[in-house]
C-alpha positions in Angstrom: 92.8 147.0 92.3 90.4 145.1 90.0 86.8 145.4 91.2 85.9 141.9 89.7 88.8 140.4 91.8 87.0 141.8 94.9 83.7 140.3 93.8 85.3 136.9 93.3 87.0 137.1 96.7 83.7 137.7 98.3 82.1 134.8 96.4 85.0 132.6 97.4 84.3 133.3 101.1 80.7 132.1 100.5 81.6 128.9 98.6 84.7 128.2 100.7 86.3 126.3 97.8 88.3 127.4 94.7 87.0 124.5 92.7 83.3 124.9 93.6 83.4 128.6 92.8 85.3 128.0 89.5 82.5 125.7 88.4 79.9 128.5 89.0 81.7 131.4 87.3 83.2 131.5 83.8 86.9 131.4 84.8 89.3 128.6 85.6 90.5 127.6 89.0 94.0 128.7 88.2 92.7 132.2 87.0 90.8 132.5 90.3 93.8 131.6 92.3 95.9 134.2 90.4 93.3 136.9 91.2 93.5 136.2 94.9 97.3 136.2 94.8 97.1 139.5 93.0 95.0 140.9 95.7 97.5 139.7 98.3 100.3 141.3 96.3 98.4 144.6 96.3 98.7 144.6 100.1 102.5 143.9 100.2 102.0 140.1 100.2 99.8 139.9 103.3 98.1 136.5 103.2 94.3 136.7 103.0 93.6 133.0 103.0 95.2 130.5 105.3 96.8 127.9 103.0 98.3 125.8 105.8 95.1 124.0 106.5 93.0 121.7 104.3 89.8 123.6 105.4 89.1 126.9 103.8 89.8 129.7 106.4 90.5 133.4 106.2 93.4 134.9 108.0 92.8 137.8 110.4 93.8 140.1 107.6 91.5 138.3 105.3 88.5 138.9 107.6 89.3 142.6 107.8 89.7 142.7 104.0 86.3 141.0 103.5 84.5 143.6 105.5 86.1 146.4 103.5 85.7 144.6 100.2 81.9 144.3 100.8 81.7 148.0 101.4 83.8 148.9 98.4 81.5 146.7 96.1 78.4 148.4 97.6 79.8 151.8 97.1 81.0 151.0 93.5 77.6 149.6 92.5 75.7 152.5 94.0 78.1 154.9 92.2 77.6 153.0 88.9 73.9 153.3 89.3 74.0 157.0 90.0 76.4 157.7 87.2 74.3 155.7 84.7 71.5 158.2 85.2 73.5 160.8 83.4 73.2 158.9 80.2 69.5 158.4 80.7 70.0 154.7 80.7 69.9 152.7 83.9 71.7 149.4 83.7 70.7 147.2 86.5 70.5 143.5 87.6 67.6 142.0 89.5 68.4 138.7 91.2 65.7 136.4 92.3 66.0 133.2 94.3 63.0 131.0 93.9 61.7 127.5 94.5 60.8 125.4 91.4 57.1 126.3 91.0 57.5 130.1 91.3 60.9 130.2 89.6 60.2 127.9 86.7 56.5 128.0 86.2 55.1 131.4 87.4 57.6 134.2 87.4 59.3 133.8 83.9 56.4 135.2 82.0 56.3 138.4 84.2 60.1 138.7 84.1 60.1 138.5 80.3 57.3 141.1 80.0 59.1 143.5 82.3 62.4 142.9 80.4 60.7 143.8 77.1 59.6 147.1 78.5 62.9 147.8 80.3 65.7 146.4 78.1 68.4 147.7 80.4 67.4 145.4 83.2 69.2 142.0 83.5 67.3 139.3 85.4 68.9 136.3 87.1 66.6 133.6 88.6 68.3 131.1 90.9 66.4 127.9 91.5 66.7 126.9 95.2 64.3 125.5 97.7 62.2 127.8 99.9 64.6 127.6 102.8 67.6 128.6 100.7 65.7 131.3 98.9 64.7 133.0 102.2 68.3 132.7 103.5 69.6 134.3 100.3 67.2 137.1 100.7 68.1 137.7 104.4 71.8 137.6 103.6 71.4 140.2 100.9 72.5 137.8 98.1 69.3 138.4 96.1 66.8 141.1 95.7 63.6 139.0 95.9 62.5 135.5 96.6 59.8 133.2 95.3 58.7 130.7 97.9 56.1 128.0 98.7 56.5 128.3 102.4 58.0 130.7 105.0 59.7 127.7 106.6 59.0 128.9 110.1 60.4 132.4 109.5 58.4 135.4 110.9 56.2 136.6 108.1 56.2 140.1 109.7 59.8 140.5 108.6 58.8 140.4 105.0 56.5 142.1 102.4 55.0 139.6 100.1 52.7 139.2 97.1 50.6 136.2 96.6 51.5 134.9 93.1 49.6 131.6 93.1 47.9 128.7 94.7 49.1 125.1 94.7 47.6 121.7 95.5 49.5 118.4 95.9 48.8 115.1 94.3 50.2 111.6 94.8 51.9 110.3 91.7 53.1 106.9 90.4 54.4 105.3 87.2 51.9 105.0 84.3 52.5 101.2 84.6 52.3 101.0 88.4 50.3 98.0 89.7 48.3 100.4 91.9 46.5 101.5 88.7 45.3 98.0 87.8 42.7 97.9 90.6 40.7 101.1 90.4 40.8 104.8 89.9 40.5 105.6 93.6 43.2 104.1 95.9 42.9 103.2 99.6 45.7 104.8 101.6 46.6 101.5 103.2 47.4 100.3 99.7 49.6 103.3 99.0 51.8 102.8 102.1 53.0 99.4 100.8 55.2 101.0 98.2 58.4 103.0 98.6 58.1 106.8 98.8 60.4 109.5 97.5 60.1 113.1 98.4 62.0 116.4 98.5 64.9 117.4 100.7 64.7 119.3 104.0 64.3 122.9 103.2 61.7 122.3 100.5 58.5 124.3 100.9 56.6 121.4 99.3 57.9 118.9 102.0 57.2 121.4 104.8 53.6 122.0 103.7 53.0 118.2 103.2 54.3 117.4 106.7 52.1 120.0 108.4 48.9 119.3 106.5 49.1 115.6 106.0 50.1 114.0 109.3 49.6 110.5 107.9 52.8 111.0 105.9 54.5 109.2 108.8 52.9 106.0 107.6 54.5 106.2 104.2 57.5 104.0 103.4 60.0 106.9 102.9 63.1 105.6 101.3 64.6 108.5 99.2 64.8 112.2 99.2 65.8 114.1 96.1 66.4 117.9 95.8 64.9 118.2 92.3 61.3 117.8 91.1 62.3 116.6 87.6 64.5 113.9 89.1 61.7 112.7 91.3 59.4 112.5 88.3 62.1 110.4 86.5 62.5 108.2 89.5 58.7 107.6 89.8 58.3 107.1 86.1 60.7 104.2 85.9 60.0 102.4 89.2 57.4 101.3 91.7 58.1 104.4 93.9 55.3 106.8 94.7 55.7 110.5 95.5 53.9 113.8 96.2 54.0 116.6 93.6 52.6 120.0 92.9 49.5 119.9 90.8 51.1 122.4 88.3 53.9 119.9 87.6 51.7 116.8 87.8 49.4 118.1 85.0 52.4 118.7 82.7 54.2 115.5 83.5 50.9 113.5 83.2 50.1 115.1 79.8 53.6 114.0 78.7 52.8 110.4 79.7 55.6 110.3 82.4 53.5 109.7 85.5 49.9 109.2 86.7 48.2 111.1 89.5 46.4 109.1 92.2 43.1 109.8 93.9 43.1 108.7 97.5 39.9 107.6 99.2 39.1 109.8 102.2 41.7 112.4 101.2 40.0 114.7 98.5 42.6 117.3 99.3 46.1 116.1 100.2 47.6 119.5 101.0 47.5 123.0 99.5 49.4 126.2 99.9 49.8 129.7 98.6 52.9 130.8 96.7 54.6 134.1 97.4 57.0 136.7 96.0 58.9 138.2 98.9 61.2 141.1 99.8 62.7 142.2 103.1 60.3 144.6 104.9 61.2 148.3 104.7 64.3 147.6 102.6 65.0 150.5 100.3 65.0 149.4 96.6 66.2 151.2 93.5 63.5 152.8 91.4 63.6 150.0 88.8 63.3 147.2 91.4 60.5 149.1 93.1 58.8 149.4 89.7 59.1 145.6 89.1 57.6 144.9 92.5 54.7 147.3 91.9 54.0 145.8 88.5 53.9 142.3 89.9 51.7 143.4 92.7 49.2 145.0 90.3 49.4 142.1 87.9 48.7 139.4 90.4 45.9 141.4 92.1 44.2 141.6 88.7 44.7 137.9 88.0 43.0 136.9 91.3 40.2 139.4 90.9 39.4 137.9 87.4 39.3 134.4 88.9 
């Protein structure tokens, strides 16, 4: 039995689609289908996936097989980790699911630094919103998460490191007619223009809704699940939006957007950013080392400030 076939079977039960999974991993849909057929052949042709329905469903045998496959993979990975110690070289992957600001603008520098000192570690950062990142962490799909909001989850279930602070700004096109009047805009002027924001599950959206109740007055017309796409939309239209100060400063320097100062709202919304793990979950020595180095690094950063 091929261990990678088992991994792909488990992934398939998560994606529930041969085509979707084939787009995410470096093999074709036909190769993936062959792997599943081979697994079924290993068990005397017992079907693992119900092919009589259009909807992806496991057979009863498939559900039993999934439970055992997950255990086999866990045992195999633990065995591989233990055996690797005998050659004084630990090969390990650290997987992080993070929202845009932690994942693209804060963590990469620390990841690169740790990787330089520990070349046998492979990092994978998945960019998701805060909701999805916490779910991935809870379901054991990733080792850590970088989030901008706990999204209503109980913070006591996690251990976390504060890795940053973030403020929000309203943004518009550099050519927007709002800019023709003055530098400080009245909010009643702002609500006359269409508004685009992030999708449900976004930590930015969650924070904005809780800290800026007047968001209900905005003319909300679009939701987009990518900050760069929102910047592009705003840059080329009369839409306005809300954006992290970290991204606003970069996009404004590039001439893509302009930030807006709103009269009577010196602070639109603000939040802390966190690096998170499941509380009391046992980690490998290398993952624990990465966590500890981040904790010390960010403590020193905030002390210096």
